[in-house]
Steps between C-alpha positions, in 0.01 A plus 500: 500500500690306766422172338640609167796691646619202706415252230303288745212306359203360682647150481800611714289599797481154677877454473564838654262428783674166573838672515371761743338232721822295509704809590264584786524145634881516501496832686255358754715191557812710561315717747373198691851350516645829626235519770572139602874571521433809708277296728768228538758765588268646761445154650872430506567839660250421772657158549843657537372730776383208716698198374852515630673163469569297814781246470383137514555288810804317369865463589573648156384831653802489735724524193349846430424647839785376721869591497732273307665232720245555774335189644168563317688548171695179556175323591352615168800364308496172695128454439550559128782244494285247688203547268715483188679187626171322566372581151831401337493166682139448395589576139800268511281225637259543211777503241651186653178318412589525134665236286709520188190430290280731707737757655226698675313198637176599328219273614245333275162586647126465454272780384392578857858543614580701189221746581626517859847583374365809325303600809808445716703738287226766501452472877875506559550813291214675680641399839846636423531852640878545492524608136209751505609633840854550376379683190261708707779597741713624211209705371427646843865585546491700181178669616619596848471865594841666493376749761365233734599445861707191423683400183591139415797416283397396149806278482391300802142489375628356172722253688219374723252485214735304275554245776122471535457455127773231490316305771178534302663381179656203678161418652333504158778286351459242776125520460519417130723195547299374795178524303627324186647214704199423718245241391253538786242775546544551875879480477500795262310722744705382798824579315374845404416573864840370615682728257286793605598437862869498406459822303337669804774414749593870509149593616504232773838610634389865494199415719727315741731803511203727576405279793852516638597135457852580375623823661387836631672678211310293244174558688548878487586488126196286419257723691599828334265676261685527170304694239594644162335837457391521137511813292185629335655672200431395142829308469418287803153433364644380169746276687215347701293444187786326320594307813153346517513419130838331535380292796191387310710426193748293702218310673328399180823447308634256759169317509486488119858376461457225760166387359644508148789279612259260666286499183800390294565219746132404497504483121798264502383272782254290293780416254710325764760778486582479871488123549664202337379463144626141499546248779663156524279249679629177654238261634596195702475133407142457625228344284124465483392163367140579406504837328215550253646620171298660221555331164448643154190289425164670536213292629136502607490195729756266656448242226651745250833458678733202536501261792599652835412846367214729589318778318514828691471868411692672779526870574770581245324372187181584317438143381537164678820301437620153584707476819731230626699443818875537477801507725575869552869555574534860615866532400395461134377858532833639621661775299448857390175693557449847354276794593182499291274778619305543822238290670340603829717814470815290529747368244423172329788277391466257211716194434751537217638225279779280632752597236569876476223627725281630217119465503355163404338498158261207542551364852270647764724641776456488876446823693589651836252767602319651795169340597275767647261238637755360748734803518794286393739448211424179312659276240243357263445371148179552310518141364551332839195463721522438873169315481221430253256564782440875522426467872830322567725720287698767682503875438663613174585132428830551683768234497727702728411799714683738728394605844233769511669827408461831324866514400613552140850355530501133398874468559456595865192281537691194380696501827184409687292184503256417221223244474489226238195324363527125435134420549531648848687795650866439581642764735851633544603464137792708378575632156786713371432816298776735383493808282637394161643841424850613584588845628878470501775259406479362853168338411681328214739335749779709345487252213316733265388855439163646591358662185172654391268252335282649225305179447199349675484468876829610651608860549859394559667162463837337549714464190730215599869468427626213285468169677205610720123481463182531706276791592765625743799340321509255791590193293816387324457371148396132508692205361455435130497122557399295803548125553315236698654377825389149411644495150761766404437420134145634531521875445247778455579819311374849577240616247644799318296810421592577143338843477579582868168689521683829484696430819844365581381162629608234254268224627127451522384581852170432676443598862839669473683167451649319196355195328705185434415240240622173351376284212426147624330175413375219719451518872744749659664258743794733550263758648300260719542323832485143366798321341549405139315195365692176535706610797483302820385796703181653373553823690771761500688573827291264713591467866507172690359479851718361777514115510297468184599318185242649268486845349226715637397772259204722584184448295643221285325443169283192485618434146804714410450456126136607513521760777170380648571708810616808309208720400701709253580214264196289584259776399695640211586160352131443444523764227629405157621855455715471813645170383602670177631802695735277701681409179610861454438784746651808665573475871451850640621634836346835596415708806138553607523762771631287787610163360669366188289256297646233269249432223457289186395723210447509127826444306430803282527735796787742438605857568308601188177323591495549877266790582658607826304825506177303562642224721332455837565192714143484632303568184719265295441215745864457597367303792132476582441148632166464322539157345491402135533860392797559729840625397838387381697564820722207597746642753478800732753691709483616859372854553782736406579853386827410328566638153566159343434133589865408562544387859126473571350175631242331275233237554317252284125549535283195566147436618403859445196462278130487592436227246619252762264613773302195607561129467827332582686827461283698738764699692523846648799667339624857513406750231820418311453129548789285624832676440782248467843667521724455197813519715579319823590806703326833532692794360703293253309636200391291202625730223843660477668743265675316221827694478691408183858384555767746390 
């Protein structure tokens, strides 16, 4: 019994059948593969019988077919040198577009351009025929029939092919840098075509040689039939098979590597990797007197707000809020702005605090972004409305806008003209924008070291030497004590930073400048234009006109003791709190982006209580000109960029408040009111460093 002898039970039958079926399938697959291989070999053998290789129409062919040092051979070498030189110059030009922060000049681009960059690389790789032709020539040289009519030197085939391949590699290198630096769709395709033309110079010169434009000898060489006769043996067939595989592998490998490199760049572009992550913005001294500012009070109707305020929702808020008109001084928004994501496919920069350049915690910052609606970069603030009439408000509520552009580089755009909004469009306005990051010690004015910055905003920053400060170490350390030109006994001391905020600056700084303070009581005559009470002259440094016996002082007070003509004391003296404040207060001198303000403040203000990280000259009403709820600013400097107030001219501010509009005091004054100089001659400076005697 076979079943018993082989110990096979009925339950083993299906398993045995499956094994036999699987074995038959494997045998069938091997047979089919063998037949396919045989068929491929037959096809290749047929191809070899009719497919001898004809050299391409290129001056590189002269390097194989013509005698060394002959005119065609020299022409081939010269053409190679010309083509290589053109590509090297093109590559150098692209590399010269780089900066220390962005050494390869990688452009920040939109999604459309990014897609075009990938297409440009794919098209460029497909258009390149030098690398595949060079590889094919090497393969054909190895295949050539040893018994053929004419033999070509493998050494010269290798030499010519390697030169071809070097041109192809240089072309692809140039192609990659051209593509990553372009920010315009058509420019990418034009550059690809230009590079392709340079790469094909050898073909153009060969055609000219064939037509006899250079010499008879070159014409004869270019019109010869140069053919490699291929062998049909099995070795040659294997060489051809592997040659085609290598060419395909190189094609797709080059395309993959270039696309992978572009993908890495594309991934980093939205993070601001290739642009400035922080910029320093310097607006001018211009103002807008009727800017609508959003307050913190929610409302339903105008009656829910105070006098001279309106209830308005706006585009940036879900609920309506009270709004009031204020004097908008653009320089109050000077300072550091840091990359904060993308908007309209371009970087958006957000205002940082005026102390260390960290993000504001409670203050709403201004923004510089791209407005797609007008194709321009704009400066705007979500709490400042250009109009409460939706029909009259401008696009994106811009306060400043660039010319129409698609550019990504704000630093470059700052060299052009901008437009300012002050209730109407003001043309030909200039602003200054610089990248806040350093790339070398040169950017630190050789007064500091450029170091990596692991914190927020900057990639690299200047670490200043002792005695220097500023973003670029551009300032010397300020005086510790300054004195008044009018009264040398009146001194203001620099406000020290006890914890130093983790940096080396030993003083509190806002807008990159120190703060000076002095404890005072009574009216600060030593810091004002008028003389001391009881003196014959009521004004300091008055000038007498020719042939006149009376002192003529501009804008003389009607009643010097009551300051009827001085809005600062007239308005504030109506408050009992201010009358008490004048008995003991802190006089503070601080920078606000363009000017120094001298202000009367709470006596408890100190380095421990002053919250410099949230200070903002506009939002803290350093000077708003709104009336009873105005500010504490008494004196103001000229516009300046100096690091300290010593040597800067100052003015006493009068008639600068809207509370006096109408009636006997109905005058048209400038936005800062009437500025009365505190010194008789411009440039003399009202404060000076108080250098202790040795």
